[in-house]
C-alpha positions in Angstrom: 103.7 115.1 91.5 105.0 118.2 93.3 101.5 119.6 93.7 100.3 116.3 95.4 103.4 116.3 97.7 102.8 120.0 98.5 99.1 119.4 99.4 100.0 116.6 101.8 102.8 118.5 103.4 100.6 121.6 103.8 98.0 119.4 105.5 100.7 118.0 107.9 101.0 114.6 106.3 104.1 112.5 105.7 104.8 109.8 103.1 106.8 106.7 103.8 106.7 104.5 100.6 109.8 102.3 100.3 108.6 99.3 98.4 109.8 98.9 94.8 107.7 100.2 92.0 106.4 96.8 90.8 104.9 96.4 87.3 102.1 94.4 88.8 101.0 94.7 92.4 98.1 94.7 94.8 98.2 97.5 97.3 96.2 96.4 100.4 95.1 99.6 102.2 93.7 99.8 105.8 92.3 101.2 108.0 89.5 102.3 105.7 87.1 104.4 107.9 86.6 107.5 105.8 86.2 108.7 102.2 89.3 110.8 102.9 91.4 107.6 102.8 91.0 107.6 99.0 92.2 111.2 98.7 95.2 110.8 101.0 96.2 107.5 99.4 95.9 108.9 95.8 97.8 112.0 96.7 100.7 110.1 98.4 101.0 107.6 95.5 100.9 110.5 93.0 103.5 112.5 95.0 106.1 109.7 94.4 105.2 109.5 90.7 103.2 106.3 90.8 99.7 105.4 89.6 97.3 103.0 91.1 93.9 101.8 90.1 90.8 100.9 92.2 87.9 98.6 91.5 84.4 100.1 91.0 81.1 98.7 89.8 80.9 98.8 86.1 77.5 100.5 86.3 79.3 103.8 87.3 81.2 103.9 84.0 78.7 105.8 82.0 79.3 109.0 80.1 80.7 111.4 81.3 81.5 109.9 84.7 83.1 106.9 83.2 85.8 109.1 81.6 86.5 110.7 85.0 86.7 107.4 86.9 89.0 105.9 84.3 91.2 109.0 84.3 91.8 108.6 88.0 92.4 104.9 87.9 89.0 103.3 88.0 88.8 99.7 86.9 85.2 98.6 86.0 84.1 95.3 87.5 80.9 93.3 86.9 79.3 92.2 90.1 76.0 90.9 88.7 76.6 87.3 89.8 76.5 86.2 86.2 79.7 85.3 84.5 83.2 85.3 86.0 83.6 86.2 89.7 85.3 89.4 90.8 88.5 87.4 91.6 88.4 85.7 88.2 87.9 89.1 86.4 90.9 90.6 88.3 93.2 87.6 87.8 92.5 87.8 84.1 93.1 91.5 84.1 96.5 91.1 85.9 97.6 88.3 83.5 96.7 90.3 80.4 98.3 93.6 81.7 101.9 94.6 81.5 101.4 97.1 84.2 98.7 97.1 86.9 98.8 98.5 90.4 95.5 98.0 92.1 94.6 99.4 95.6 92.1 97.3 97.5 90.6 97.9 100.9 89.9 94.5 102.4 87.4 95.8 104.9 85.2 96.5 101.9 83.3 99.2 103.9 84.0 102.3 106.0 81.8 100.9 108.8 83.2 98.6 111.5 83.6 95.0 110.4 85.8 92.1 111.4 84.8 90.2 108.3 87.5 91.4 105.9 87.2 90.3 102.3 89.8 87.7 101.1 89.6 88.4 97.4 92.8 90.4 97.3 94.7 87.4 98.7 93.1 85.1 96.1 93.8 87.5 93.3 97.4 87.9 94.2 98.0 84.2 94.7 96.3 83.1 91.5 97.8 86.0 89.4 101.2 85.5 91.0 101.6 89.2 91.9 102.9 90.6 95.2 100.9 92.4 97.8 102.2 95.5 99.5 100.7 96.6 102.7 99.7 100.3 102.8 98.4 102.2 105.8 96.8 105.6 106.3 97.5 106.5 109.9 95.5 109.6 111.0 97.0 109.7 114.5 100.5 110.5 113.2 99.4 111.7 109.7 101.3 109.2 107.8 100.7 107.3 104.5 103.0 104.3 104.5 103.6 101.4 102.1 106.8 99.7 103.2 105.9 96.0 103.6 105.8 93.3 100.9 103.5 90.4 101.7 103.7 87.2 99.7 100.5 85.2 100.0 100.9 81.5 100.8 97.6 80.3 99.5 96.3 79.6 103.0 93.6 82.3 103.3 93.1 82.0 107.1 96.8 82.2 107.9 97.4 85.0 105.4 94.5 87.1 106.6 95.6 86.7 110.2 99.1 88.0 109.3 97.6 90.9 107.4 95.3 91.9 110.2 98.1 91.6 112.7 100.2 94.0 110.6 97.4 96.6 110.7 96.7 96.5 114.5 99.0 99.4 115.2 97.4 101.9 112.8 94.6 104.4 113.5 91.9 105.3 111.0 90.2 108.7 110.8 87.3 107.1 112.8 89.2 104.7 115.1 86.0 103.2 116.5 85.2 101.9 113.0 88.4 99.9 112.6 88.5 96.2 113.7 91.7 94.2 112.9 90.9 91.5 115.5 91.4 87.9 114.5 88.5 85.7 115.1 87.2 82.4 113.7 
């Protein structure tokens, strides 16, 4: 924990994580414009003594990489199109786990997109787990998670509220971040 905090401080980053340490939670993270987002997010969460997982294609979980990915929080998911959907897999995982914190980037890519994925909203609503809104702001070098978002089940309204929250944050590559609301 101390090492992670020291690394962030040495790099000039601050941490502002004030949400409770929920047993089960989805951590929505944006802007997602760089691979560095993963590193800064993991370091910040580790610095305060918490662990969070992330979804990854199950095909990456082969020996020896699978051991490494699981050790750092990787959660294998099957995206073949056969069997349960990604949302169904994660709802089942939340319902069968006593503790699960899962970081999800709704943009689903580091490239510019306005088409954010809604799966995190559906997972949280169906599994009855809270969402916390986490941001990695490169302009002010801040990793923050200080807002709890309770999904209503209305995907369009919920997504508009989430995107509005993120409008004030700056990704590593600002030109690749789009939190505009469009229909």
